[in-house]
TIVO-2410 file (N, C-alpha, C; in nm, 3 decimals):
# residues 62
REC num residu      c1      c2      c3 atome chaine
REC   1      M  -3.453 -16.721  -4.408     N      A
REC   1      M  -3.509 -16.603  -4.475    CA      A
REC   1      M  -3.399 -16.514  -4.500     C      A
REC   2      R  -3.308 -16.500  -4.404     N      A
REC   2      R  -3.190 -16.401  -4.423    CA      A
REC   2      R  -3.098 -16.446  -4.539     C      A
REC   3      K  -3.068 -16.573  -4.538     N      A
REC   3      K  -2.979 -16.629  -4.639    CA      A
REC   3      K  -3.042 -16.616  -4.777     C      A
REC   4      E  -3.171 -16.636  -4.784     N      A
REC   4      E  -3.239 -16.626  -4.911    CA      A
REC   4      E  -3.240 -16.494  -4.971     C      A
REC   5      F  -3.252 -16.385  -4.883     N      A
REC   5      F  -3.251 -16.246  -4.919    CA      A
REC   5      F  -3.113 -16.216  -4.967     C      A
REC   6      G  -3.009 -16.268  -4.890     N      A
REC   6      G  -2.876 -16.247  -4.937    CA      A
REC   6      G  -2.843 -16.303  -5.072     C      A
REC   7      K  -2.888 -16.418  -5.096     N      A
REC   7      K  -2.869 -16.484  -5.231    CA      A
REC   7      K  -2.936 -16.399  -5.344     C      A
REC   8      W  -3.060 -16.351  -5.303     N      A
REC   8      W  -3.128 -16.264  -5.395    CA      A
REC   8      W  -3.050 -16.145  -5.430     C      A
REC   9      L  -2.987 -16.085  -5.341     N      A
REC   9      L  -2.906 -15.962  -5.353    CA      A
REC   9      L  -2.784 -15.983  -5.448     C      A
REC  10      M  -2.724 -16.106  -5.427     N      A
REC  10      M  -2.615 -16.145  -5.510    CA      A
REC  10      M  -2.662 -16.169  -5.650     C      A
REC  11      D  -2.773 -16.212  -5.667     N      A
REC  11      D  -2.829 -16.228  -5.805    CA      A
REC  11      D  -2.852 -16.094  -5.872     C      A
REC  12      I  -2.902 -16.006  -5.791     N      A
REC  12      I  -2.929 -15.869  -5.838    CA      A
REC  12      I  -2.786 -15.798  -5.891     C      A
REC  13      A  -2.681 -15.829  -5.808     N      A
REC  13      A  -2.552 -15.776  -5.843    CA      A
REC  13      A  -2.509 -15.844  -5.982     C      A
REC  14      K  -2.537 -15.953  -6.014     N      A
REC  14      K  -2.509 -16.027  -6.131    CA      A
REC  14      K  -2.589 -15.959  -6.252     C      A
REC  15      Y  -2.711 -15.934  -6.229     N      A
REC  15      Y  -2.795 -15.867  -6.330    CA      A
REC  15      Y  -2.745 -15.726  -6.356     C      A
REC  16      I  -2.703 -15.651  -6.251     N      A
REC  16      I  -2.651 -15.518  -6.276    CA      A
REC  16      I  -2.525 -15.521  -6.358     C      A
REC  17      T  -2.437 -15.619  -6.331     N      A
REC  17      T  -2.323 -15.645  -6.406    CA      A
REC  17      T  -2.349 -15.654  -6.551     C      A
REC  18      T  -2.443 -15.746  -6.581     N      A
REC  18      T  -2.482 -15.784  -6.715    CA      A
REC  18      T  -2.537 -15.658  -6.781     C      A
REC  19      A  -2.613 -15.586  -6.717     N      A
REC  19      A  -2.675 -15.459  -6.771    CA      A
REC  19      A  -2.576 -15.358  -6.802     C      A
REC  20      V  -2.479 -15.336  -6.716     N      A
REC  20      V  -2.372 -15.237  -6.739    CA      A
REC  20      V  -2.287 -15.283  -6.854     C      A
REC  21      I  -2.254 -15.407  -6.861     N      A
REC  21      I  -2.177 -15.453  -6.976    CA      A
REC  21      I  -2.249 -15.445  -7.110     C      A
REC  22      L  -2.379 -15.477  -7.120     N      A
REC  22      L  -2.448 -15.471  -7.235    CA      A
REC  22      L  -2.478 -15.316  -7.273     C      A
REC  23      T  -2.506 -15.233  -7.176     N      A
REC  23      T  -2.520 -15.104  -7.203    CA      A
REC  23      T  -2.394 -15.037  -7.259     C      A
REC  24      S  -2.286 -15.074  -7.209     N      A
REC  24      S  -2.153 -15.017  -7.262    CA      A
REC  24      S  -2.125 -15.074  -7.400     C      A
REC  25      I  -2.166 -15.191  -7.433     N      A
REC  25      I  -2.143 -15.244  -7.571    CA      A
REC  25      I  -2.246 -15.189  -7.672     C      A
REC  26      F  -2.372 -15.182  -7.634     N      A
REC  26      F  -2.473 -15.161  -7.732    CA      A
REC  26      F  -2.522 -15.011  -7.719     C      A
REC  27      G  -2.502 -14.948  -7.603     N      A
REC  27      G  -2.552 -14.812  -7.591    CA      A
REC  27      G  -2.473 -14.710  -7.653     C      A
REC  28      E  -2.528 -14.609  -7.715     N      A
REC  28      E  -2.459 -14.496  -7.768    CA      A
REC  28      E  -2.468 -14.379  -7.674     C      A
REC  29      I  -2.404 -14.386  -7.560     N      A
REC  29      I  -2.409 -14.285  -7.473    CA      A
REC  29      I  -2.278 -14.205  -7.460     C      A
REC  30      D  -2.281 -14.075  -7.456     N      A
REC  30      D  -2.153 -14.002  -7.464    CA      A
REC  30      D  -2.072 -14.007  -7.329     C      A
REC  31      Q  -2.142 -14.025  -7.223     N      A
REC  31      Q  -2.061 -14.022  -7.101    CA      A
REC  31      Q  -2.082 -14.163  -7.035     C      A
REC  32      K  -1.994 -14.247  -7.078     N      A
REC  32      K  -2.011 -14.389  -7.031    CA      A
REC  32      K  -1.960 -14.395  -6.885     C      A
REC  33      W  -1.871 -14.312  -6.836     N      A
REC  33      W  -1.825 -14.318  -6.704    CA      A
REC  33      W  -1.932 -14.314  -6.599     C      A
REC  34      I  -2.038 -14.239  -6.639     N      A
REC  34      I  -2.152 -14.241  -6.542    CA      A
REC  34      I  -2.212 -14.378  -6.518     C      A
REC  35      I  -2.230 -14.448  -6.629     N      A
REC  35      I  -2.279 -14.585  -6.616    CA      A
REC  35      I  -2.185 -14.680  -6.541     C      A
REC  36      Y  -2.054 -14.667  -6.571     N      A
REC  36      Y  -1.953 -14.746  -6.498    CA      A
REC  36      Y  -1.957 -14.712  -6.344     C      A
REC  37      V  -1.947 -14.596  -6.313     N      A
REC  37      V  -1.943 -14.552  -6.172    CA      A
REC  37      V  -2.068 -14.598  -6.100     C      A
REC  38      G  -2.173 -14.567  -6.158     N      A
REC  38      G  -2.300 -14.598  -6.091    CA      A
REC  38      G  -2.317 -14.752  -6.075     C      A
REC  39      G  -2.285 -14.824  -6.186     N      A
REC  39      G  -2.288 -14.970  -6.187    CA      A
REC  39      G  -2.196 -15.032  -6.079     C      A
REC  40      I  -2.072 -14.985  -6.075     N      A
REC  40      I  -1.981 -15.041  -5.985    CA      A
REC  40      I  -2.022 -15.015  -5.834     C      A
REC  41      I  -2.077 -14.900  -5.809     N      A
REC  41      I  -2.118 -14.863  -5.674    CA      A
REC  41      I  -2.239 -14.960  -5.639     C      A
REC  42      S  -2.336 -14.973  -5.730     N      A
REC  42      S  -2.452 -15.058  -5.696    CA      A
REC  42      S  -2.413 -15.205  -5.696     C      A
REC  43      I  -2.320 -15.258  -5.773     N      A
REC  43      I  -2.274 -15.387  -5.769    CA      A
REC  43      I  -2.207 -15.424  -5.636     C      A
REC  44      L  -2.115 -15.332  -5.598     N      A
REC  44      L  -2.043 -15.351  -5.470    CA      A
REC  44      L  -2.140 -15.341  -5.354     C      A
REC  45      L  -2.235 -15.257  -5.360     N      A
REC  45      L  -2.334 -15.250  -5.244    CA      A
REC  45      L  -2.423 -15.364  -5.233     C      A
REC  46      T  -2.482 -15.414  -5.337     N      A
REC  46      T  -2.570 -15.526  -5.342    CA      A
REC  46      T  -2.489 -15.661  -5.303     C      A
REC  47      L  -2.373 -15.669  -5.367     N      A
REC  47      L  -2.302 -15.788  -5.336    CA      A
REC  47      L  -2.246 -15.791  -5.203     C      A
REC  48      G  -2.196 -15.682  -5.141     N      A
REC  48      G  -2.151 -15.675  -5.008    CA      A
REC  48      G  -2.257 -15.707  -4.912     C      A
REC  49      V  -2.384 -15.644  -4.927     N      A
REC  49      V  -2.485 -15.676  -4.831    CA      A
REC  49      V  -2.531 -15.827  -4.851     C      A
REC  50      G  -2.529 -15.870  -4.976     N      A
REC  50      G  -2.574 -16.016  -4.992    CA      A
REC  50      G  -2.477 -16.109  -4.923     C      A
REC  51      L  -2.349 -16.086  -4.941     N      A
REC  51      L  -2.255 -16.169  -4.886    CA      A
REC  51      L  -2.261 -16.164  -4.732     C      A
REC  52      W  -2.279 -16.045  -4.677     N      A
REC  52      W  -2.287 -16.028  -4.530    CA      A
REC  52      W  -2.416 -16.097  -4.481     C      A
REC  53      L  -2.521 -16.100  -4.549     N      A
REC  53      L  -2.637 -16.173  -4.497    CA      A
REC  53      L  -2.624 -16.322  -4.524     C      A
REC  54      V  -2.553 -16.371  -4.610     N      A
REC  54      V  -2.533 -16.517  -4.638    CA      A
REC  54      V  -2.440 -16.581  -4.537     C      A
REC  55      Q  -2.340 -16.507  -4.487     N      A
REC  55      Q  -2.240 -16.565  -4.390    CA      A
REC  55      Q  -2.309 -16.623  -4.268     C      A
REC  56      D  -2.250 -16.738  -4.219     N      A
REC  56      D  -2.294 -16.794  -4.102    CA      A
REC  56      D  -2.257 -16.720  -3.977     C      A
REC  57      K  -2.344 -16.710  -3.886     N      A
REC  57      K  -2.319 -16.643  -3.747    CA      A
REC  57      K  -2.229 -16.733  -3.676     C      A
REC  58      K  -2.239 -16.871  -3.690     N      A
REC  58      K  -2.151 -16.959  -3.611    CA      A
REC  58      K  -2.002 -16.943  -3.647     C      A
REC  59      E  -1.980 -16.913  -3.772     N      A
REC  59      E  -1.836 -16.894  -3.814    CA      A
REC  59      E  -1.774 -16.772  -3.762     C      A
REC  60      K  -1.851 -16.666  -3.727     N      A
REC  60      K  -1.799 -16.548  -3.684    CA      A
REC  60      K  -1.741 -16.562  -3.540     C      A
REC  61      G  -1.788 -16.640  -3.460     N      A
REC  61      G  -1.738 -16.661  -3.335    CA      A
REC  61      G  -1.603 -16.743  -3.324     C      A
REC  62      K  -1.568 -16.813  -3.421     N      A
REC  62      K  -1.439 -16.896  -3.429    CA      A
REC  62      K  -1.314 -16.812  -3.446     C      A
***
C-alpha cells in the first residue's frame, strides 16, 4: 500500500509538470513566475514524498 501511494504521488508530480509547462506555453498570464514557483514547490514536494515512500526499508539498513 505504501509503495502504491508513493507511485501515485510520483504520477501527480508528472501531471503537475505537464500542467505548468502547458500553462506557460498557452496561458496568457502576466506573472508567470507565480506558476513556476508554485509548480516547482509542489513538484518537489510530491516527488520527494513519493520517492521516500517507494524506497525499500531493507536497503536503509545496509
